[in-house]
C-alpha positions as CSV (number, residue, x, y, z in Angstrom):
1,M,-11.2,-0.4,29.9
2,R,-14.3,1.1,31.2
3,T,-14.7,4.3,29.0
4,A,-12.7,5.4,25.8
5,T,-11.5,8.4,27.9
6,E,-9.8,6.2,30.0
7,L,-8.3,4.3,27.1
8,L,-6.8,7.4,25.7
9,A,-5.4,8.5,29.2
10,D,-3.9,5.0,29.4
11,Y,-2.2,5.3,26.1
12,E,-0.8,8.9,27.1
13,A,0.4,7.7,30.3
14,W,2.2,4.7,28.6
15,T,3.8,6.9,26.0
16,P,5.2,10.1,27.7
17,G,8.2,10.5,25.6
18,S,6.1,10.3,22.4
19,K,3.8,13.0,23.9
20,R,6.7,15.2,24.9
21,W,8.4,15.1,21.4
22,M,5.1,15.5,19.5
23,A,4.5,18.6,21.5
24,S,7.9,20.0,20.6
25,A,7.7,18.8,16.8
26,R,4.4,20.8,16.5
27,E,6.6,23.9,16.8
28,C,8.0,23.2,13.5
29,L,5.9,20.6,11.8
30,P,2.1,21.1,10.9
31,G,0.5,18.7,13.2
32,G,3.9,17.6,14.6
33,D,4.4,15.1,11.9
34,T,5.3,15.0,8.0
35,R,3.3,12.0,6.8
36,A,-0.4,11.8,6.9
37,S,-0.6,8.1,6.5
38,A,1.1,7.2,9.8
39,H,-0.5,9.7,11.8
40,F,-3.2,9.0,14.4
41,A,-5.0,10.4,17.3
42,P,-4.1,11.6,20.0
43,Y,-0.5,11.3,18.7
44,P,1.6,8.6,16.9
45,V,4.3,6.6,18.8
46,V,7.8,8.2,18.1
47,M,10.2,5.4,17.2
48,E,13.9,5.2,18.2
49,R,15.4,2.2,16.2
50,G,14.3,-1.0,14.5
51,E,16.0,-4.5,14.2
52,G,14.5,-7.4,12.5
53,C,10.7,-7.6,13.2
54,R,11.0,-5.3,16.4
55,L,10.7,-1.8,16.9
56,V,11.6,0.3,20.1
57,D,10.1,3.6,20.9
58,V,11.6,6.6,22.8
59,D,9.9,5.2,26.0
60,G,11.7,2.0,25.6
61,H,8.8,-0.2,24.6
62,E,9.2,-3.0,22.2
63,Y,6.7,-3.6,19.4
64,L,6.4,-6.5,16.9
65,D,6.2,-4.5,13.6
66,L,3.3,-5.8,11.6
67,M,3.5,-2.6,9.3
68,N,7.0,-2.6,8.2
69,N,6.9,0.9,6.8
70,F,3.6,0.2,4.8
71,T,5.0,-3.1,3.2
72,S,8.3,-1.8,2.1
73,L,10.6,-3.8,4.6
74,I,10.1,-7.2,3.3
75,H,13.1,-8.4,5.4
76,G,12.3,-6.0,8.3
77,H,14.7,-3.5,9.7
78,A,18.5,-3.5,9.4
79,H,18.6,-6.4,7.0
80,A,22.4,-7.3,7.3
81,P,23.0,-7.5,3.5
82,V,21.2,-4.1,3.0
83,V,23.2,-2.5,6.0
84,K,26.3,-4.0,4.5
85,A,25.7,-2.7,1.0
86,V,24.6,1.0,2.0
87,G,27.5,1.2,4.4
88,E,30.0,0.4,1.6
89,Q,28.2,2.8,-0.9
90,V,27.6,5.8,1.2
91,A,31.5,6.0,2.1
92,R,31.8,6.3,-2.0
93,G,29.0,8.9,-2.2
94,S,25.3,9.2,-1.9
95,A,24.3,10.6,-5.2
96,Y,26.0,11.7,-8.6
97,A,24.4,13.3,-11.5
98,A,25.5,10.4,-13.5
99,P,24.6,6.8,-14.1
100,V,25.9,4.2,-11.9
101,E,26.6,0.5,-12.2
102,S,24.1,-0.8,-9.6
103,Q,21.3,0.7,-11.7
104,V,21.8,-1.9,-14.2
105,G,21.9,-4.8,-11.7
106,L,18.6,-4.0,-10.2
107,A,17.1,-3.1,-13.6
108,R,18.1,-6.6,-14.8
109,L,16.9,-8.4,-11.8
110,L,13.4,-6.8,-12.2
111,R,13.4,-7.2,-16.0
112,D,14.0,-11.0,-15.5
113,R,11.6,-11.6,-12.9
114,V,8.6,-9.7,-13.9
115,P,6.7,-10.9,-17.0
116,G,6.3,-8.3,-19.8
117,V,8.9,-5.9,-18.6
118,D,11.3,-5.3,-21.3
119,L,12.6,-2.0,-20.1
120,V,12.7,-0.6,-16.7
121,R,13.1,3.0,-15.5
122,F,13.7,4.2,-11.8
123,A,11.9,7.0,-9.7
124,S,12.1,8.2,-6.4
125,S,8.9,6.8,-5.2
126,G,5.9,4.8,-6.1
127,S,3.7,8.1,-6.8
128,E,6.3,9.0,-9.2
129,A,6.3,5.7,-10.9
130,T,2.4,5.6,-11.4
131,L,2.4,9.1,-12.6
132,M,5.0,8.4,-15.3
133,T,3.1,5.3,-16.6
134,L,0.2,7.5,-17.1
135,R,2.1,10.1,-19.0
136,A,3.4,7.4,-21.1
137,A,0.0,6.2,-21.9
138,R,-1.1,9.7,-22.9
139,A,2.1,10.0,-25.1
140,F,1.4,6.7,-26.8
141,T,-2.4,7.1,-27.5
142,G,-2.8,10.6,-27.7
143,R,-5.8,10.4,-25.6
144,Q,-6.5,12.1,-22.1
145,K,-8.8,10.1,-19.8
146,I,-7.9,7.6,-17.1
147,V,-9.9,4.6,-15.9
148,K,-9.4,4.4,-12.2
149,V,-10.7,2.1,-9.5
150,E,-12.8,3.8,-6.7
151,G,-10.4,3.4,-3.5
152,G,-7.2,3.0,-5.5
153,Y,-4.4,4.6,-4.0
154,H,-1.7,5.6,-6.5
155,G,0.2,8.2,-5.1
156,S,0.1,11.8,-4.1
157,Y,-0.8,13.8,-7.1
158,D,-4.1,15.2,-8.5
159,H,-5.4,12.3,-10.8
160,A,-4.1,9.7,-8.1
161,E,-6.4,11.1,-5.5
162,V,-9.6,11.3,-7.5
163,S,-12.4,8.9,-5.9
164,M,-10.0,7.6,-3.5
165,I,-12.6,7.6,-0.6
166,P,-16.1,7.1,-2.3
167,L,-18.3,8.8,0.3
168,P,-21.8,8.0,0.4
169,G,-23.8,10.9,-1.1
170,E,-21.3,11.9,-3.0
171,A,-19.8,9.1,-5.2
172,G,-23.1,8.4,-7.2
173,P,-24.5,5.1,-7.9
174,P,-22.5,2.0,-7.8
175,D,-23.0,1.4,-11.7
176,R,-22.1,5.1,-12.7
177,P,-19.6,6.5,-10.1
178,R,-18.9,10.2,-9.9
179,P,-15.4,11.3,-9.5
180,I,-14.8,13.0,-6.4
181,P,-11.8,14.8,-5.0
182,L,-10.0,13.8,-1.9
183,D,-9.8,17.1,-0.7
184,A,-10.0,20.9,-1.6
185,S,-6.3,21.0,-3.0
186,I,-7.2,18.7,-6.1
187,A,-7.3,20.5,-9.4
188,K,-11.1,20.7,-10.8
189,S,-9.6,19.8,-14.3
190,A,-8.4,16.3,-13.1
191,L,-12.1,15.4,-12.1
192,G,-12.8,15.5,-15.8
193,D,-9.9,13.5,-16.8
194,I,-10.9,10.4,-14.4
195,I,-13.6,8.0,-15.1
196,P,-14.1,5.9,-11.7
197,I,-15.2,2.4,-11.5
198,P,-15.8,-0.1,-8.8
199,Y,-13.4,-2.8,-7.9
200,N,-14.4,-6.3,-8.6
201,D,-17.3,-5.4,-10.8
202,P,-16.3,-6.7,-14.3
203,E,-19.9,-5.7,-15.9
204,V,-19.7,-2.0,-14.8
205,A,-16.1,-1.9,-15.9
206,R,-16.9,-3.2,-19.3
207,A,-19.8,-0.8,-19.9
208,R,-18.0,2.3,-18.5
209,I,-15.0,1.5,-20.6
210,A,-16.8,0.9,-23.8
211,E,-18.9,4.1,-23.2
212,H,-15.6,6.2,-23.1
213,G,-13.4,4.0,-25.4
214,D,-11.7,6.5,-27.9
215,E,-11.1,9.0,-25.0
216,I,-9.2,6.4,-22.6
217,A,-5.4,6.5,-22.5
218,A,-5.0,4.1,-19.7
219,I,-6.7,2.0,-17.1
220,I,-4.9,1.9,-13.9
221,V,-5.7,-0.8,-11.2
222,E,-4.0,-2.2,-8.1
223,P,-4.0,-6.2,-8.3
224,I,-5.0,-5.9,-4.6
225,L,-6.8,-2.7,-3.3
226,G,-4.4,-1.7,-0.6
227,A,-5.4,1.4,1.1
228,L,-9.2,0.8,1.4
229,G,-9.1,-2.7,2.7
230,M,-6.5,-4.7,1.3
231,L,-9.0,-6.6,-1.1
232,P,-7.9,-9.1,-3.5
233,G,-8.8,-8.5,-7.3
234,E,-10.9,-11.2,-8.5
235,I,-9.5,-12.9,-11.8
236,D,-12.7,-12.0,-14.0
237,F,-12.4,-8.6,-12.9
238,L,-8.8,-8.1,-14.0
239,R,-9.4,-10.3,-17.1
240,A,-12.3,-8.0,-18.0
241,L,-10.1,-5.1,-17.6
242,R,-7.2,-6.6,-20.0
243,E,-10.0,-7.5,-22.6
244,A,-11.6,-4.2,-22.5
245,A,-8.3,-2.1,-22.5
246,D,-7.5,-4.2,-25.9
247,A,-10.8,-3.7,-27.3
248,V,-10.7,0.1,-27.1
249,G,-6.9,0.7,-27.7
250,A,-6.0,1.9,-24.1
251,L,-3.0,0.7,-22.1
252,L,-3.7,-1.3,-19.1
253,V,-1.6,-0.2,-16.1
254,F,-0.8,-2.5,-12.8
255,D,0.2,-0.6,-9.9
256,E,2.1,-3.1,-8.1
257,V,4.0,-0.9,-5.4
258,I,2.5,-3.0,-2.9
259,A,1.7,-6.0,-4.7
260,L,4.9,-7.1,-6.1
261,R,5.7,-9.1,-3.0
262,L,2.9,-11.6,-3.9
263,G,4.9,-13.5,-6.3
264,M,8.6,-13.8,-7.8
265,G,6.9,-11.9,-10.9
266,G,4.6,-9.8,-8.8
267,A,0.9,-10.3,-8.4
268,Q,0.3,-10.4,-12.4
269,D,2.4,-13.7,-12.5
270,R,0.3,-15.0,-9.6
271,M,-3.0,-13.9,-11.2
272,G,-2.2,-14.7,-14.8
273,V,-3.3,-11.5,-16.1
274,G,-0.7,-9.2,-17.6
275,P,-0.5,-5.4,-18.0
276,D,1.2,-3.2,-20.8
277,L,3.0,-1.2,-18.0
278,I,3.6,-1.8,-14.2
279,A,4.6,0.6,-11.4
280,M,6.7,-0.7,-8.6
281,G,8.0,0.3,-5.4
282,K,8.3,-0.4,-1.6
283,I,10.4,-3.6,-1.3
284,I,12.7,-3.1,-4.5
285,G,14.4,-0.3,-2.5
286,G,15.4,-2.3,0.6
287,G,14.1,0.3,2.9
288,L,15.0,3.3,1.0
289,P,13.1,5.7,-1.0
290,I,12.3,4.3,-4.6
291,G,10.0,3.7,-7.5
292,A,10.3,2.0,-10.8
293,F,8.3,1.4,-13.7
294,G,8.5,-1.0,-16.8
295,G,6.8,-2.5,-19.7
296,R,6.8,-3.4,-23.2
297,R,9.8,-2.0,-25.1
298,D,7.9,0.1,-27.6
299,L,6.2,2.0,-24.7
300,M,9.2,2.3,-22.5
301,E,11.3,3.7,-25.5
302,C,9.4,7.0,-25.2
303,F,11.6,7.8,-22.2
304,D,15.0,7.3,-24.1
305,P,16.2,11.0,-23.8
306,S,18.2,10.5,-27.1
307,R,15.0,10.3,-29.0
308,Q,13.1,13.3,-30.3
309,G,9.3,13.6,-29.1
310,G,9.7,11.6,-26.1
311,V,8.5,11.8,-22.6
312,W,10.7,14.1,-20.3
313,H,11.3,12.4,-16.9
314,A,13.9,14.2,-14.7
315,S,14.2,13.3,-11.0
316,T,17.1,14.3,-8.7
317,F,17.3,11.1,-6.9
318,S,16.0,8.6,-9.2
319,G,18.5,5.7,-9.7
320,N,20.6,7.0,-6.8
321,P,23.3,4.6,-5.7
322,L,22.2,4.0,-2.2
323,S,18.7,3.0,-3.1
324,M,20.2,0.7,-6.1
325,V,22.4,-1.1,-3.8
326,A,19.9,-1.5,-1.0
327,G,17.2,-2.5,-3.5
328,L,19.5,-5.2,-5.1
329,A,20.7,-6.8,-1.7
330,A,17.1,-7.0,-0.6
331,M,15.5,-8.4,-3.7
332,R,18.6,-10.9,-4.0
333,D,17.2,-12.4,-0.7
334,V,13.6,-12.4,-2.2
335,T,13.3,-16.2,-3.2
336,P,10.5,-18.6,-3.9
337,E,11.2,-20.2,-0.7
338,S,11.1,-16.9,1.4
339,L,7.8,-15.6,-0.4
340,A,6.0,-19.2,0.2
341,R,7.3,-18.9,3.8
342,I,5.6,-15.5,4.5
343,D,2.7,-15.9,2.5
344,D,2.0,-19.1,4.9
345,L,2.3,-16.7,7.7
346,G,0.0,-14.3,6.1
347,E,-2.6,-16.9,6.1
348,R,-2.0,-18.0,9.6
349,L,-2.5,-14.5,10.5
350,R,-5.8,-13.9,8.4
351,V,-7.4,-17.2,9.7
352,G,-6.4,-16.7,13.3
353,V,-7.8,-12.8,13.2
354,T,-11.0,-14.1,12.1
355,E,-11.4,-16.9,14.7
356,A,-10.2,-14.3,17.3
357,F,-13.1,-12.0,16.5
358,Q,-15.7,-15.2,16.5
359,R,-14.5,-16.4,20.0
360,A,-14.7,-12.8,21.1
361,G,-18.5,-12.4,20.0
362,V,-17.2,-9.3,17.8
363,H,-18.0,-8.7,14.3
364,G,-14.7,-8.8,12.5
365,Q,-12.5,-10.3,10.0
366,A,-9.2,-10.1,8.0
367,T,-8.9,-9.8,4.3
368,G,-5.8,-10.0,2.3
369,L,-3.6,-12.2,0.0
370,G,0.0,-13.7,0.4
371,S,1.8,-11.9,3.2
372,L,-0.6,-8.8,3.0
373,A,-3.5,-8.5,5.5
374,Q,-6.1,-6.3,7.0
375,I,-8.2,-6.2,10.1
376,H,-11.8,-5.1,9.6
377,L,-14.4,-4.6,12.5
378,T,-17.1,-6.2,10.1
379,D,-18.0,-9.6,9.1
380,A,-20.0,-8.3,5.9
381,P,-18.8,-9.3,2.5
382,L,-15.9,-7.1,1.4
383,R,-15.3,-7.0,-2.3
384,N,-14.7,-3.1,-2.9
385,A,-14.0,0.2,-1.5
386,R,-17.7,0.9,-0.8
387,D,-17.9,-2.1,1.1
388,S,-14.7,-1.6,3.0
389,L,-15.7,2.3,3.7
390,A,-19.2,1.1,4.9
391,G,-17.7,-1.0,7.6
392,I,-15.4,1.6,8.7
393,M,-18.2,4.0,9.1
394,R,-20.3,1.5,11.0
395,A,-17.4,0.7,13.4
396,G,-17.1,4.3,14.2
397,P,-14.4,4.9,17.0
398,A,-13.8,1.0,17.6
399,G,-11.2,1.0,15.1
400,Q,-9.3,3.6,17.0
401,W,-10.0,1.7,20.4
402,L,-8.5,-1.5,19.1
403,H,-5.4,0.3,17.3
404,L,-4.4,1.7,20.8
405,S,-5.1,-1.3,22.6
406,L,-3.0,-3.6,20.3
407,L,-0.1,-0.8,20.5
408,R,-0.5,-1.1,24.4
409,R,0.1,-4.7,23.8
410,G,3.2,-4.3,21.8
411,I,1.6,-4.9,18.2
412,Y,2.4,-2.1,15.9
413,L,0.0,-2.0,12.9
414,S,-1.5,0.9,10.8
415,P,-4.3,2.9,12.1
416,R,-6.6,1.4,9.8
417,G,-5.6,-2.0,10.5
418,M,-3.4,-3.0,7.7
419,C,-0.6,-5.5,8.3
420,C,2.4,-7.3,6.5
421,I,4.8,-10.1,7.1
422,S,8.4,-9.7,6.7
423,T,10.9,-12.7,6.4
424,A,12.4,-11.8,10.0
425,M,9.1,-13.4,11.5
426,G,8.1,-16.8,12.1
427,P,5.1,-18.7,13.4
428,G,5.7,-17.6,17.1
429,E,5.3,-13.9,16.2
430,I,2.0,-14.5,14.3
431,D,0.8,-16.4,17.4
432,A,1.9,-13.4,19.7
433,A,0.0,-10.9,17.6
434,L,-3.1,-13.1,17.7
435,A,-2.9,-13.7,21.3
436,A,-2.6,-9.9,21.8
437,L,-5.7,-9.5,19.5
438,E,-7.6,-11.8,21.7
439,D,-6.8,-10.1,24.8
440,A,-7.5,-6.6,23.4
441,L,-10.9,-7.7,22.2
442,G,-11.7,-9.3,25.6
443,A,-10.6,-5.8,27.2
444,L,-12.7,-3.9,24.7
445,R,-16.1,-5.9,25.2
446,P,-17.5,-4.0,27.9
447,L,-16.7,-0.7,26.3
448,L,-18.3,-2.0,23.0
449,E,-21.5,-3.3,24.8
450,R,-22.0,0.0,26.1
451,E,-21.2,2.3,23.3
452,L,-21.4,0.1,20.1
453,P,-23.5,-2.9,20.8
454,A,-24.3,-3.6,17.1
455,L,-20.7,-4.7,16.8
456,L,-21.3,-7.6,18.9
457,H,-23.0,-11.1,18.2
């Protein structure tokens, strides 16, 4: 590809159906889409159907799906037990303003698998699940402030979107980060409630938590930093948070909405560090909307509606029977053997990505853990959100070029390079993705030589 303009033109010529659909969609949807995380320029691919590890768009092109709806489809698309369970349930009704038996089945499965979970409560999204853990922490401790890692994405509400993107010149020094809003919609009051800390820096974490100790209700952290790099939490860092929380009487919350797939008991079981409360989502819904949170009995009992002075949690579709039966069918097929297999495939992908960049003479690598990965156009060390953001900024438009080039070769991944493995995949799919990456890098090299030579070695 000789120029960036030609690369974009090639993409548009290849996806005429998506282009027409998006033009029509802009008449009734802002920007033609309804989900910011799935949007990219010049317009996203519009999908028609999915089966197993494959997607087919409105132009008839087939893709290997390395995104799996941002990690939620651990078995890929149209997993037969899920299709059967949902079909049987929808014939009996999709939602009632009443409890259903399947709530108990899924709750018991999660309680039995995830350490430290005595009671479970369902929500309609991961955002809602993390929000309710923070409300529980405030009710239990009587405190207000929340310690949050820079770059951590915990959903779409004010406190979760503070210090999500620690921009240079705004975020303050690394040892004393400043709370900054994601955009102009964030309430200024939320900034005063958040104490940001860098990921994987135990000394700064200890110091900041000790400084504000008697004000802190909760410390919330992803065991693997998802939105800004898919960077694993270092054990010393997670242990430091556990110890600091205990020292000041705050609650430690793990956001395992993404990370639960890292072990039968989630990432906490894999890493040997346990929280007081855990938020879950993604894979536990079998591809339908869901969230859940759980933890110690004394903490979770604040949600018992029969108790006076508890925390009010009402949500129209929480625990709906479709999500419950889909989640139960999917989670029954999550076994130690299936997790070990996709973890091995994830490692095959990460190693292969890094080797492909080396052979192409382009700075790049893959980070991640287990069945989770992310491609970066930098080979600098990556430990936290600032490192990841610096790599993105140095790469400039090259990230978009690589994303569009991989789409053109039938590889569907997130615009930021996030990937995950489903049980519908095997070694052949991983090798096909790596071959496509190598071909894309080779095709892009002349453009990089002319426009971004600093990315080459």
